[in-house]
C-alpha positions as CSV (number, residue, x, y, z in Angstrom):
1,M,0.0,0.0,0.0
2,A,1.3,3.4,-0.9
3,L,2.0,5.7,2.1
4,P,0.1,9.0,2.2
5,F,3.4,10.8,2.6
6,E,6.8,10.8,1.1
7,L,9.8,9.7,3.1
8,R,13.0,11.7,3.7
9,A,16.3,10.1,2.9
10,D,16.6,8.8,6.5
11,G,13.2,7.0,6.2
12,A,11.2,9.5,8.3
13,P,8.0,11.0,6.9
14,K,7.9,14.6,5.8
15,F,5.1,17.1,5.3
16,Q,2.9,17.0,2.2
17,P,0.6,19.8,1.1
18,T,-2.7,20.5,2.8
19,V,-5.6,19.6,0.6
20,A,-8.5,21.8,1.8
21,R,-12.1,21.1,0.9
22,T,-13.4,23.6,-1.7
23,V,-17.0,23.8,-0.6
24,A,-18.4,27.2,0.1
25,P,-19.2,28.1,3.7
26,P,-22.7,26.9,4.7
27,G,-24.3,30.3,5.1
28,Q,-23.3,33.4,7.0
29,P,-20.8,32.9,9.8
30,P,-22.1,32.9,13.4
31,P,-21.0,36.2,15.2
32,G,-17.2,36.2,15.9
33,M,-16.6,32.9,14.0
34,V,-14.8,32.1,10.7
35,W,-15.2,29.1,8.4
36,I,-12.6,26.4,8.5
37,P,-13.2,24.2,5.4
38,G,-11.6,21.0,6.6
39,G,-9.6,18.6,4.5
40,E,-6.5,16.5,4.7
41,F,-3.2,17.6,6.1
42,S,0.1,16.5,7.6
43,M,-0.2,16.7,11.4
44,G,2.7,16.8,13.8
45,L,6.1,18.4,14.3
46,A,9.4,17.7,12.5
47,E,12.6,17.3,14.3
48,V,14.0,20.8,15.3
49,G,17.4,21.8,16.6
50,P,18.1,22.9,20.1
51,E,18.4,26.5,18.9
52,L,14.6,26.5,18.3
53,C,13.3,24.5,21.2
54,G,15.7,25.3,24.1
55,G,16.6,21.7,24.4
56,V,13.1,20.8,25.5
57,G,12.9,17.5,23.5
58,E,9.5,16.3,24.6
59,I,7.8,18.9,22.4
60,V,9.0,16.9,19.4
61,S,8.6,13.3,20.7
62,D,4.9,13.6,21.6
63,A,4.1,15.3,18.3
64,Q,5.5,12.5,16.0
65,P,5.3,10.8,13.7
66,I,4.1,13.3,11.1
67,H,1.0,11.7,9.6
68,R,-2.0,12.4,7.4
69,V,-5.3,13.4,9.0
70,K,-8.6,14.4,7.6
71,V,-11.1,16.6,9.4
72,N,-14.6,17.9,8.4
73,G,-15.4,21.6,8.0
74,F,-16.5,23.7,11.1
75,W,-16.8,27.2,12.4
76,M,-14.2,28.5,14.8
77,D,-14.0,31.5,17.1
78,A,-11.7,34.1,15.4
79,T,-10.2,34.9,18.8
80,E,-9.8,33.4,22.2
81,V,-12.9,33.9,24.4
82,T,-12.5,37.3,26.2
83,N,-13.3,38.5,29.7
84,A,-16.3,40.4,28.3
85,E,-17.7,37.3,26.6
86,F,-17.2,35.1,29.6
87,A,-18.8,37.7,31.9
88,R,-22.0,37.6,29.7
89,F,-22.1,33.8,30.2
90,V,-21.7,34.2,34.0
91,D,-24.3,37.0,34.2
92,A,-26.7,34.8,32.3
93,T,-26.1,31.5,34.2
94,H,-24.6,32.5,37.6
95,Y,-21.9,30.0,36.8
96,I,-19.1,29.7,39.4
97,T,-15.7,28.6,38.0
98,V,-13.5,25.9,39.5
99,A,-11.0,28.5,40.8
100,E,-13.8,30.3,42.7
101,R,-14.9,27.1,44.6
102,V,-13.5,26.1,47.9
103,P,-11.7,22.8,47.3
104,R,-13.4,19.8,48.9
105,A,-11.5,17.9,51.6
106,E,-12.4,14.5,50.1
107,D,-10.7,15.5,46.9
108,Y,-7.4,16.4,48.7
109,P,-6.8,13.9,51.4
110,G,-4.3,15.0,53.9
111,A,-4.7,18.7,53.2
112,R,-5.0,21.0,56.2
113,P,-8.2,23.0,56.5
114,D,-6.2,26.2,56.0
115,Q,-5.0,24.9,52.6
116,L,-8.5,24.3,51.3
117,V,-8.9,27.9,50.0
118,A,-10.3,28.9,46.6
119,G,-7.7,30.2,44.2
120,S,-5.6,29.4,41.2
121,V,-2.1,29.1,39.9
122,V,-0.3,32.4,39.0
123,F,3.0,33.1,37.3
124,S,5.2,34.7,40.0
125,P,8.5,35.5,38.5
126,P,11.6,35.6,40.7
127,D,13.8,38.7,40.6
128,H,17.0,36.7,39.8
129,P,18.0,33.8,37.5
130,V,16.9,30.4,38.6
131,P,17.5,26.9,37.2
132,L,14.9,26.0,34.6
133,D,14.3,22.4,35.8
134,N,11.9,23.5,38.6
135,A,8.8,25.3,37.5
136,L,7.8,25.9,41.2
137,A,10.4,28.7,41.1
138,W,7.9,30.8,39.1
139,W,4.5,29.3,39.8
140,S,2.5,29.7,43.0
141,Y,-1.0,28.9,44.1
142,L,-2.6,32.2,45.0
143,P,-5.8,32.3,47.1
144,G,-8.3,34.5,45.6
145,A,-6.9,34.3,42.0
146,N,-9.6,33.6,39.5
147,W,-11.0,34.9,36.2
148,R,-12.2,38.1,37.8
149,H,-8.9,38.6,39.6
150,P,-6.2,37.3,37.2
151,E,-3.1,38.1,39.3
152,G,-4.9,37.8,42.7
153,P,-7.5,39.6,44.8
154,A,-5.9,43.0,44.4
155,T,-6.3,42.9,40.6
156,S,-9.5,43.3,38.5
157,L,-10.7,43.2,34.9
158,A,-10.9,47.0,34.6
159,G,-9.7,47.9,31.2
160,R,-9.1,44.2,30.3
161,E,-12.4,43.3,28.7
162,R,-10.7,42.4,25.4
163,E,-8.1,40.2,27.0
164,P,-8.6,36.4,26.9
165,V,-10.3,35.0,30.0
166,V,-7.9,33.0,32.1
167,H,-7.9,30.7,35.2
168,I,-10.3,28.5,33.2
169,A,-10.4,24.8,34.1
170,Y,-11.6,22.4,31.4
171,E,-15.1,22.1,32.8
172,D,-15.4,25.9,32.8
173,A,-14.5,26.1,29.2
174,E,-17.0,23.2,28.4
175,A,-19.7,24.9,30.3
176,Y,-19.3,28.1,28.4
177,A,-19.2,26.3,25.1
178,S,-22.4,24.5,25.9
179,W,-24.2,27.7,26.8
180,A,-23.0,29.3,23.6
181,G,-24.2,26.4,21.5
182,K,-20.7,25.4,20.6
183,R,-18.0,22.9,21.7
184,L,-14.3,22.7,22.3
185,P,-12.1,21.8,19.2
186,T,-10.4,18.5,18.8
187,E,-6.6,18.6,18.7
188,A,-6.7,17.8,15.0
189,E,-9.3,20.5,14.2
190,W,-7.2,23.0,16.2
191,E,-4.0,22.2,14.3
192,F,-5.7,22.1,10.9
193,A,-7.1,25.6,11.6
194,A,-3.8,26.9,13.0
195,R,-2.0,25.9,9.8
196,G,-4.3,28.0,7.7
197,G,-4.2,25.8,4.7
198,R,-0.4,25.7,4.6
199,S,1.9,22.8,5.4
200,G,5.1,22.2,7.3
201,E,5.8,25.8,8.4
202,R,7.2,26.4,11.8
203,Y,4.8,29.1,12.8
204,T,1.3,30.2,11.9
205,W,2.8,33.0,9.8
206,G,5.7,31.2,8.2
207,D,9.2,29.8,8.9
208,E,10.9,32.9,10.5
209,L,10.2,33.8,14.1
210,R,10.6,37.5,13.4
211,P,10.1,38.3,9.7
212,D,11.7,41.6,9.0
213,G,12.4,41.9,12.7
214,K,8.8,42.0,13.7
215,W,7.3,40.1,16.5
216,M,4.3,38.1,15.3
217,A,2.9,36.7,18.5
218,N,2.7,37.5,22.2
219,I,5.5,35.3,23.7
220,W,8.4,35.9,26.2
221,E,11.3,38.0,25.2
222,G,14.3,38.4,27.5
223,R,15.7,36.0,30.1
224,F,13.1,33.6,31.4
225,P,11.7,33.7,34.0
226,H,13.0,36.8,35.7
227,E,13.4,39.3,32.9
228,N,10.9,40.2,30.2
229,S,11.9,42.8,27.7
230,R,8.3,43.1,26.4
231,A,9.7,43.6,23.0
232,D,6.4,42.4,21.5
233,G,4.6,45.1,23.5
234,F,3.1,43.0,26.2
235,A,4.1,41.6,29.6
236,R,1.0,39.4,30.1
237,A,-1.9,38.3,28.0
238,A,-2.6,40.8,25.2
239,P,-6.0,41.9,24.0
240,V,-7.2,39.4,21.5
241,A,-6.4,40.2,17.8
242,S,-3.4,42.4,18.8
243,F,-1.5,40.4,16.2
244,A,-2.3,39.6,12.5
245,A,-4.6,36.7,11.7
246,N,-3.5,33.6,9.9
247,P,-4.9,32.8,6.4
248,Y,-8.1,31.5,7.8
249,G,-8.7,34.7,9.8
250,L,-7.8,33.3,13.2
251,H,-5.8,35.4,15.7
252,D,-3.5,34.3,18.4
253,M,-3.1,30.7,17.4
254,A,0.5,31.1,18.7
255,G,1.3,32.6,22.1
256,N,-1.0,34.7,24.2
257,V,-2.8,32.0,26.2
258,W,-2.9,28.2,26.0
259,E,-6.2,26.8,24.6
260,W,-8.0,23.7,25.8
261,C,-8.8,21.0,23.3
262,S,-11.3,18.2,23.9
263,D,-8.8,15.3,23.5
264,W,-7.3,13.4,26.5
265,Y,-3.5,13.4,26.3
266,R,-1.1,10.7,25.7
267,P,2.5,11.2,24.4
268,D,2.1,8.3,21.9
269,T,-1.3,9.2,20.5
270,Y,0.1,9.7,17.0
271,E,1.9,6.4,17.0
272,K,-1.3,4.6,18.0
273,D,-3.3,6.4,15.3
274,V,-0.8,5.5,12.6
275,A,-0.7,1.9,13.8
276,A,-4.5,1.7,13.9
277,T,-4.8,2.9,10.2
278,A,-1.7,0.9,9.0
279,G,-0.2,4.1,7.9
280,G,-3.3,5.4,6.1
281,V,-5.2,8.6,6.7
282,V,-6.5,9.1,10.2
283,R,-10.1,10.4,10.0
284,D,-11.4,12.9,12.5
285,P,-9.3,11.7,15.4
286,R,-10.7,12.3,18.9
287,G,-7.8,11.2,21.1
288,P,-7.7,8.4,23.7
289,A,-10.3,7.5,26.3
290,R,-10.0,9.2,29.7
291,Y,-8.9,5.9,31.3
292,D,-6.1,5.7,28.7
293,S,-4.8,9.2,29.3
294,Y,-1.2,9.2,30.4
295,D,1.5,11.8,31.1
296,P,4.9,10.2,32.0
297,Q,5.8,13.4,33.9
298,D,2.7,13.1,36.1
299,P,1.5,9.5,35.8
300,R,-1.4,9.7,38.3
301,Q,-3.2,12.6,36.6
302,A,-5.2,12.3,33.5
303,K,-4.6,15.3,31.2
304,R,-6.4,17.2,28.4
305,V,-4.5,18.5,25.5
306,Q,-3.7,22.2,25.3
307,R,-2.5,24.0,22.2
308,G,-0.8,27.2,21.0
309,G,1.6,28.1,23.8
310,S,1.3,31.4,25.8
311,F,2.9,34.7,26.6
312,L,5.3,32.7,28.8
313,C,6.7,30.6,26.0
314,T,10.3,31.2,25.0
315,D,13.1,29.5,23.1
316,Q,15.0,29.2,26.5
317,Y,12.4,26.9,28.0
318,C,9.2,26.2,26.0
319,T,8.6,26.8,22.3
320,R,5.2,25.3,22.0
321,Y,4.1,28.3,20.0
322,M,5.6,26.2,17.1
323,L,3.0,24.6,14.9
324,G,2.4,21.0,15.6
325,S,3.7,21.1,19.2
326,R,1.5,19.9,22.0
327,G,0.8,20.8,25.6
328,K,-1.3,19.3,28.3
329,G,-3.0,20.3,31.5
330,A,-4.9,18.8,34.4
331,P,-8.6,19.4,33.6
332,D,-9.4,20.6,37.1
333,T,-6.7,23.3,37.1
334,G,-6.4,26.7,35.5
335,S,-3.7,29.4,35.5
336,N,-3.2,32.9,34.4
337,H,-1.9,31.8,31.0
338,A,-4.6,29.3,29.9
339,G,-7.9,30.1,28.2
340,F,-9.8,28.7,25.2
341,R,-11.8,29.2,22.0
342,C,-14.7,27.3,20.7
343,V,-15.9,25.7,17.5
344,K,-19.3,24.9,16.0
345,N,-20.4,22.1,13.7
346,A,-21.6,23.4,10.3
347,E,-24.9,21.6,10.5
348,T,-25.8,23.2,13.9
349,K,-25.0,26.8,12.9
């Protein structure tokens, strides 16, 4: 059987062109959404040198092998869901996010009562260089941090209505999507949309991180985690659409905030998909079952996939703003660099 991709000289697969469907959008787009036509594309990440990934090898290994995937057409939010949009949902439903709820003692056996306080994880940069092998040096659990108070109780959303909502656990994102008549994207849908009809490029805008010296996404510039030069204009999440859209009209598919996908995470998902199809085209993949989710760095915790990287991504530590790279997160946990966007099936517009 002919493989759906060509092989490099070393026997590894390489990217082949995206073949997008040519059907017209099914009617007018829902407000704030753009049409993603679907089609067949090469999914995954090629080997990259340490100068591009800061030596963080797992961003390559869990995004291989490159393989052919086919997805159907769908509508997608042009931007990440904003604070203003999430506020309308909360006003209509009186929804309380995970970060606003007092943790239950039965969910955290052994925790002291004074530790069971509502809050969330916040980036807390040190004022000096630290080793990059211990993320606890720049993350802390902050009581009172939530979507209304992104950096803690003393902060608010005043003037931040167009910034992406953060401190969103997976169930919060799912609740919003259901209220809006939408859903969260699969990992394959997300990557197809991020590529914008192109194939094999490193970033949503091309192969150069800074074409003509211009920053194209909200990521970290400077020495991580203690010094941010803010060369792209932002020290934290930027208002949505602060950077140019990709060819499908989608903003911030790299950097700004991580985005939840509906798939459960495994580092070998692509290997399993390719094996199940005997090297053929994987059609509309949905990821493993919950019981099959596995993160070797945290074996006891099932994870959901996150995509796109955030304003904290940097070539010194994490370059998951690169197309094809994968992230993951505990579904009951949010932070001030994680949000989401939604999709909608064409037939339910």
